[in-house]
Structure formats: structure tokens, C-alpha cells
BATIDREN-533462 format. One record per residue (C-alpha): residue in three letters; z, y, x; residue number from 1. Coordinates in pm, 1 decimal, padded with zeros to 6 digits. Example, Ala and Ser with C-alpha at 12.3 -4.5 7.8 and 13.67 -1.06 7.14 Angstrom:
BEGIN
   resn          z          y          x   resi
    Ala    00780.0   -00450.0    01230.0      1
    Ser    00714.0   -00106.0    01367.0      2
This chain:
BEGIN
   resn          z          y          x   resi
    Unk    01859.3   -01595.7    01000.5      1
    Unk    01603.2   -01357.2    00883.1      2
    Unk    01339.0   -01245.7    01126.9      3
    Unk    01150.6   -00925.1    01186.4      4
    Unk    00889.8   -00709.4    01454.9      5
    Unk    00811.7   -00415.5    01365.5      6
    Unk    00452.5   -00269.7    01545.6      7
    Unk    00393.5    00089.5    01562.7      8
    Unk    00079.3    00222.5    01558.1      9
    Unk   -00009.6    00503.7    01749.1     10
    Unk   -00257.7    00640.2    02006.4     11
    Unk    00008.5    00897.2    02154.4     12
    Unk    00283.7    00661.7    02176.3     13
    Unk    00102.1    00428.7    02338.7     14
    Unk    00037.6    00668.2    02580.6     15
    Unk    00388.8    00798.7    02627.5     16
    Unk    00286.6    01115.7    02494.5     17
    Unk    00517.2    01136.7    02129.9     18
    Unk    00805.6    00965.3    02116.7     19
    Unk    00830.0    00679.2    01819.9     20
    Unk    01065.1    00776.9    01546.2     21
    Unk    00908.8    00529.4    01247.6     22
    Unk    00978.7    00188.8    01439.1     23
    Unk    01348.0    00232.1    01495.2     24
    Unk    01426.2    00395.4    01187.6     25
    Unk    01339.1    00068.4    01063.4     26
    Unk    01442.0   -00141.2    01275.9     27
    Unk    01840.6   -00014.7    01197.3     28
    Unk    01701.0   -00016.6    00838.2     29
    Unk    01693.2   -00390.3    00905.0     30
    Unk    01936.9   -00433.8    01071.1     31
    Unk    02194.6   -00282.6    00779.2     32
    Unk    01987.6   -00586.0    00553.4     33
    Unk    02117.6   -00897.2    00851.5     34
    Unk    01843.1   -00996.7    00951.6     35
    Unk    01783.4   -00980.4    01268.3     36
    Unk    01438.0   -00781.8    01510.3     37
    Unk    01291.2   -01046.1    01726.5     38
    Unk    01051.7   -00773.5    01851.0     39
    Unk    00888.0   -00441.0    01850.9     40
    Unk    00596.2   -00299.2    01995.3     41
    Unk    00384.7   -00046.3    01985.4     42
    Unk   -00000.7   -00020.8    02013.4     43
    Unk   -00288.0    00186.3    02039.4     44
    Unk   -00469.7    00310.7    01676.1     45
    Unk   -00702.1   -00037.8    01813.8     46
    Unk   -00881.6   -00237.9    01573.9     47
    Unk   -00806.8   -00541.3    01839.9     48
    Unk   -00493.6   -00510.8    01969.5     49
    Unk   -00403.1   -00433.7    01653.3     50
    Unk   -00573.9   -00815.9    01464.3     51
    Unk   -00410.1   -00967.6    01831.5     52
    Unk   -00041.8   -00895.8    01797.9     53
    Unk   -00029.5   -00956.5    01494.3     54
    Unk   -00143.9   -01236.3    01497.9     55
    Unk    00121.9   -01335.4    01840.2     56
    Unk    00430.6   -01216.9    01535.1     57
    Unk    00345.6   -01431.0    01275.8     58
    Unk    00187.5   -01704.8    01484.8     59
    Unk    00324.1   -01779.5    01811.0     60
    Unk    00699.1   -01631.6    01725.4     61
    Unk    00686.5   -01741.8    01357.4     62
    Unk    00856.2   -01418.4    01245.7     63
    Unk    00931.5   -01387.8    00885.5     64
    Unk    00853.3   -01112.2    00818.7     65
    Unk    00592.4   -00831.2    01074.6     66
    Unk    00563.8   -00475.8    00933.6     67
    Unk    00319.9   -00233.0    01077.0     68
    Unk    00442.6    00187.3    01073.2     69
    Unk    00078.9    00388.3    01138.6     70
    Unk   -00244.8    00386.6    01087.0     71
    Unk   -00277.2    00390.2    00694.1     72
    Unk   -00456.6    00720.8    00631.1     73
    Unk   -00723.4    00891.3    00596.9     74
    Unk   -00788.9    00955.5    01007.8     75
    Unk   -01095.9    00825.7    01166.4     76
    Unk   -00889.5    00608.0    01347.0     77
    Unk   -00665.4    00507.1    01117.0     78
    Unk   -00757.3    00073.9    01099.0     79
    Unk   -00437.0   -00076.9    01038.6     80
    Unk   -00510.8   -00141.8    00683.8     81
    Unk   -00833.2   -00323.8    00855.3     82
    Unk   -00659.3   -00516.1    01096.4     83
    Unk   -00418.0   -00663.5    00862.2     84
    Unk   -00650.6   -00780.4    00595.6     85
    Unk   -00866.2   -00926.6    00937.1     86
    Unk   -00612.1   -01186.0    00962.8     87
    Unk   -00350.7   -01309.9    00680.6     88
    Unk   -00475.0   -01555.8    00465.0     89
    Unk   -00360.0   -01473.2    00152.7     90
    Unk   -00288.2   -01089.9   -00025.5     91
    Unk    00027.0   -00930.6   -00212.5     92
    Unk   -00090.1   -00602.6   -00310.1     93
    Unk    00200.7   -00620.1   -00567.0     94
    Unk    00373.1   -00457.5   -00275.0     95
    Unk    00192.6   -00227.5   -00124.8     96
    Unk    00083.8   -00094.7   -00468.7     97
    Unk    00434.3   -00074.8   -00556.9     98
    Unk    00529.1    00087.2   -00273.6     99
    Unk    00235.6    00366.8   -00368.7    100
    Unk    00422.7    00406.6   -00678.3    101
    Unk    00770.5    00468.3   -00642.2    102
    Unk    00637.1    00700.2   -00320.6    103
    Unk    00412.1    00925.9   -00565.8    104
    Unk    00701.4    00958.5   -00730.1    105
    Unk    00875.0    01144.1   -00430.6    106
    Unk    00524.9    01297.0   -00338.0    107
    Unk    00106.0    01333.2   -00498.2    108
    Unk   -00062.9    01243.0   -00098.1    109
    Unk    00093.6    00887.9   -00147.3    110
    Unk   -00229.7    00775.9   -00343.1    111
    Unk   -00363.2    00870.7    00050.0    112
    Unk   -00185.6    00588.7    00175.8    113
    Unk   -00357.7    00233.1    00251.7    114
    Unk   -00158.0    00055.0    00336.8    115
    Unk   -00212.1   -00342.3    00281.3    116
    Unk    00041.6   -00644.4    00250.2    117
    Unk    00015.4   -01045.9    00279.7    118
    Unk    00064.2   -01386.4    00415.8    119
    Unk    00003.8   -01550.4    00721.1    120
    Unk    00135.2   -01910.7    00760.4    121
    Unk    00516.4   -01825.3    00627.9    122
    Unk    00514.2   -01417.0    00813.7    123
    Unk    00497.9   -01167.4    00500.4    124
    Unk    00283.4   -00832.8    00650.4    125
    Unk    00358.4   -00501.4    00518.1    126
    Unk    00154.9   -00167.0    00626.6    127
    Unk    00474.0    00122.0    00622.1    128
    Unk    00335.7    00497.5    00655.0    129
    Unk    00324.5    00630.4    00969.3    130
    Unk    00620.4    00863.4    00990.3    131
    Unk    01008.5    00784.0    00948.5    132
    Unk    01108.0    00902.8    00610.4    133
    Unk    00814.7    00752.6    00439.0    134
    Unk    00806.1    00465.6    00609.5    135
    Unk    01179.4    00389.8    00533.7    136
    Unk    01120.0    00510.5    00231.0    137
    Unk    00851.4    00245.4    00184.4    138
    Unk    01061.6   -00010.5    00304.1    139
    Unk    01298.2    00031.5    00166.0    140
    Unk    01202.2    00040.9   -00190.4    141
    Unk    01059.4   -00331.4   -00153.0    142
    Unk    01266.9   -00497.0    00056.4    143
    Unk    01500.8   -00655.7   -00182.7    144
    Unk    01272.5   -00876.1   -00355.8    145
    Unk    01049.9   -00930.0    00040.7    146
    Unk    01305.4   -01094.1    00135.8    147
    Unk    01319.7   -01306.0   -00171.6    148
    Unk    00962.3   -01358.4   -00125.6    149
    Unk    01018.2   -01467.2    00268.6    150
    Unk    01248.8   -01734.1    00103.1    151
    Unk    01000.4   -01841.3   -00160.7    152
    Unk    00784.8   -01906.0    00234.7    153
    Unk    01001.8   -02074.0    00388.0    154
    Unk    01084.1   -02253.2    00059.1    155
    Unk    01484.3   -02248.3    00067.0    156
    Unk    01454.5   -02012.7   -00279.3    157
    Unk    01247.3   -02138.3   -00588.8    158
    Unk    01031.2   -01868.1   -00747.3    159
    Unk    01199.5   -01873.5   -01076.3    160
    Unk    01540.7   -01867.7   -00919.9    161
    Unk    01810.9   -01555.9   -00906.8    162
    Unk    01624.8   -01280.8   -01020.4    163
    Unk    01738.1   -00934.9   -01044.2    164
């Protein structure tokens, strides 16, 4: 079974001042695809904390898919893309590009997302927006392809396998 983790990045949420709706919405979507969510956590918008937890999810928990939600905008505190870029070993820009492309069809504000995606060991990390609606929509755009990418990383499928 594929495993995933969801990391919500939010100053207010980590202080208990806001209820996280994005993380639980992503978990629900992942479960509908039979992906086992092994960890859900929240951290403040602090580069070191985000990076440290991403490393934990990839290196120690060996999650196949690591999703972040929040911290991808233009605010000075939005550092999730930078924290992710620090710890990935290989970039996977097509994931974020596809999400922005599809989101732009719904709102011109999609171009303001700075989310990145990449690979660390055998984990794919994807930055998603903080809005529950946008986070779920963006994941829905790419999840089938991500599942194939995970299978390639795990060695259970070939790159030129049954493509749809």
C-alpha cells in the first residue's frame, strides 16, 4: 500500500488560533485513492521546522508521498517552497507546473502560487496551497500521475508502462 503524510504549514494553526481544514480535506482525498496516511502534522511558517519535518517524513517514515499545504504565497512568512527546495535531491517541476496550469483555468490568481515539487530518496514532495478548496483541486489535477511516479520510484512499474 502507498503511504502519505500531510504537513500543514500555518502560524495561526500551529498556535491553535485557526482550525486546519486543508490537511483533513487532503487526507480524505488520499484515502479515497486507497493511500494510507501515516502522519498528519502542523508546523509554523518557519523554514527550519518545515525542512526538519520534511526530512523526518522522507528519511525516517519513508512516506511515498509528502504533501504540504500552506506557505506557498507571497507573504513574507510564506517559506514552504524554500524549505522544500533545501531538502529535495531532485526537482520535479512538471508537477507544480501542471497544478498552476490547471488552476489558472479556474482563477488567474493561480500564477501567484510558488509551490515546488521534488524527490527525496523514494518520496515525492508536493507543495499545495493553503486553501482547502485549492489544495484539494490541485491534488486532484495530479494525483493519478503522482501514483504512477511513486510506482516508478519504488521500482514496481516501468516509466514506459501502461500510460493513460
